[in-house]
C-alpha positions in Angstrom: -69.0 5.6 68.8 -69.0 9.2 67.6 -71.1 8.2 64.5 -73.6 6.4 66.9 -73.9 9.5 69.1 -74.4 11.7 66.1 -77.0 9.3 64.6 -79.0 9.2 67.9 -78.8 13.0 68.3 -80.2 13.3 64.7 -83.1 11.0 65.6 -83.9 12.9 68.7 -83.6 16.3 67.0 -86.0 15.1 64.1 -88.5 13.7 66.7 -88.4 17.0 68.5 -89.2 19.0 65.4 -92.0 16.5 64.6 -93.5 17.0 68.0 -93.4 20.7 67.7 -95.2 21.1 64.4 -98.9 22.2 64.7 -101.3 19.8 62.8 -103.6 22.8 62.3 -101.0 24.8 60.3 -102.4 23.7 57.0 -106.0 23.5 58.0 -108.2 26.6 57.3 -111.6 26.1 59.0 -114.0 28.6 57.5 -116.7 28.5 60.2 -115.1 26.6 63.1 -111.9 26.0 64.9 -109.1 23.5 64.3 -108.2 20.9 66.9 -105.4 18.4 66.1 -105.8 18.9 62.4 -109.7 18.5 62.4 -112.2 21.3 62.1 -114.9 21.5 64.8 -117.7 23.3 63.1 -119.7 26.2 64.6 -123.4 25.5 65.0 -125.2 25.5 61.6 -122.2 24.4 59.6 -120.8 21.1 58.3 -118.1 19.8 56.0 -114.4 19.0 56.3 -113.6 22.8 56.5 -117.0 23.8 58.1 -117.6 25.7 54.8 -121.2 24.5 54.1 -124.3 25.7 55.8 -126.4 22.7 57.0 -129.7 24.5 56.1 -128.7 24.9 52.4 -129.6 21.3 51.7 -133.3 22.0 52.5 -133.7 25.1 50.2 -136.0 24.7 47.4 -139.6 24.2 46.3 -141.6 21.3 47.7 -145.1 20.2 46.6 -147.7 18.0 48.1 -151.4 17.1 47.7 -153.6 17.8 50.6 -156.9 16.4 49.2 -156.7 13.5 51.7 -157.1 16.2 54.4 -160.6 17.1 53.6 -163.2 15.5 55.7 -166.4 14.0 54.3 -169.0 16.7 55.0 -172.0 14.8 53.5 -171.0 15.4 49.9 -170.9 19.2 50.4 -167.2 19.4 49.1 -166.4 17.8 45.9 -162.7 17.1 46.1 -162.5 16.4 42.3 -164.0 19.9 41.8 -161.2 21.5 44.0 -158.6 19.9 41.6 -155.4 21.9 41.4 -156.3 23.8 44.6 -155.3 20.8 46.6 -151.8 20.9 45.4 -149.7 22.9 47.9 -146.3 24.4 47.3 -143.8 25.0 50.2 -140.9 27.3 49.6 -137.8 26.7 51.8 -135.4 29.7 51.8 -132.8 31.3 54.2 -134.2 32.1 57.7 -133.1 34.8 60.0 -130.1 32.9 61.2 -127.7 30.1 60.0 -129.7 27.5 62.1 -133.1 28.3 60.5 -135.0 28.2 57.2 -138.0 30.1 56.2 -141.0 27.9 55.2 -143.7 29.7 53.3 -146.8 28.6 51.6 -149.5 30.7 50.0 -152.2 28.4 48.8 -156.0 28.3 49.2 -155.8 25.9 52.2 -152.4 26.2 53.8 -151.1 29.8 54.2 -148.1 30.6 56.5 -144.6 32.2 56.5 -142.5 30.9 59.4 -138.9 30.6 60.3 -138.3 27.0 61.6 -135.2 25.7 63.3 -133.1 23.0 61.7 -131.7 22.1 65.0 -134.7 19.9 65.7 -136.4 17.4 63.3 -139.9 18.8 64.2 -141.5 22.3 63.9 -144.9 23.8 64.6 -147.3 24.7 61.8 -149.2 27.7 63.0 -153.0 27.9 62.7 -154.2 29.4 59.4 -157.8 30.5 58.6 -159.2 30.5 55.1 -162.7 31.4 54.0 -163.9 29.9 50.7 -167.0 31.6 49.3 -167.0 30.8 45.6 -170.2 29.2 44.4 -168.4 28.0 41.3 -166.0 26.1 43.4 -168.3 24.7 46.1 -172.0 25.3 46.7 -171.7 26.7 50.2 -169.3 29.1 51.9 -166.9 27.3 54.3 -164.2 28.2 56.8 -161.1 26.2 56.9 -158.5 26.1 59.6 -155.3 24.2 59.5 -152.4 23.6 61.9 -150.2 20.8 63.0 -146.6 19.6 63.3 -144.0 19.3 60.5 -140.9 17.1 60.3 -137.8 17.2 58.1 -137.6 13.6 56.8 -134.5 14.4 54.8 -133.3 17.2 52.5 -135.9 16.3 49.9 -138.9 15.5 51.9 -141.0 17.3 54.6 -143.8 15.6 56.4 -146.7 17.6 57.8 -149.3 16.1 60.2 -152.2 18.5 59.8 -155.5 19.0 61.4 -158.1 20.5 59.0 -161.3 21.7 60.4 -164.2 22.8 58.3 -167.1 24.9 59.4 -170.0 26.3 57.5 -173.3 28.0 58.3 -175.3 25.2 56.9 -173.4 22.5 58.8 -174.0 22.9 62.5 -171.1 20.8 63.7 -167.5 21.4 62.5 -165.7 18.5 60.7 -162.1 17.8 61.5 -159.8 15.5 59.6 -156.2 14.5 60.7 -153.9 13.8 57.8 -150.2 13.4 57.0 -148.9 15.1 53.7 -145.5 14.5 52.3 -144.1 17.4 50.5 -141.2 16.5 48.1 -138.7 18.5 46.0 
């Protein structure tokens, strides 16, 4: 009987120690807090230990061809002549906080430098204005404006729905074209 009481006491004592141990003792959450042995990440972080910035997967250089964005203006713009000018590069780098990236593009047709939030799939593309006055490139001076909405498709692809508007002194009515461009790493 004494052995049975000692055995039951040992089980209860062992159970008590198990109940008192903290499941977070061996968990070191880098950017978050531990709850029942699992890290709850702070905004902008992911991973088992909350040690990875979500935005890092978007960093890089993306390219896309915007030639489909140019409206037919009665043969005044020869897209083939524009050639390499229609290839646009986007650079995604760290933004001002852990939940944003900086998207920048400095091309002939799309020129912006904006912090965009990664907490939403969509972001605004501000209106940019460009004047092209090079008779070797096109026969008439034109004004281009572009704006639209961007979307993070995944960490390797960004979609932009753009509105490109072309105005010129010789063309009395502006021409606009809606287009979607996929920029890929």
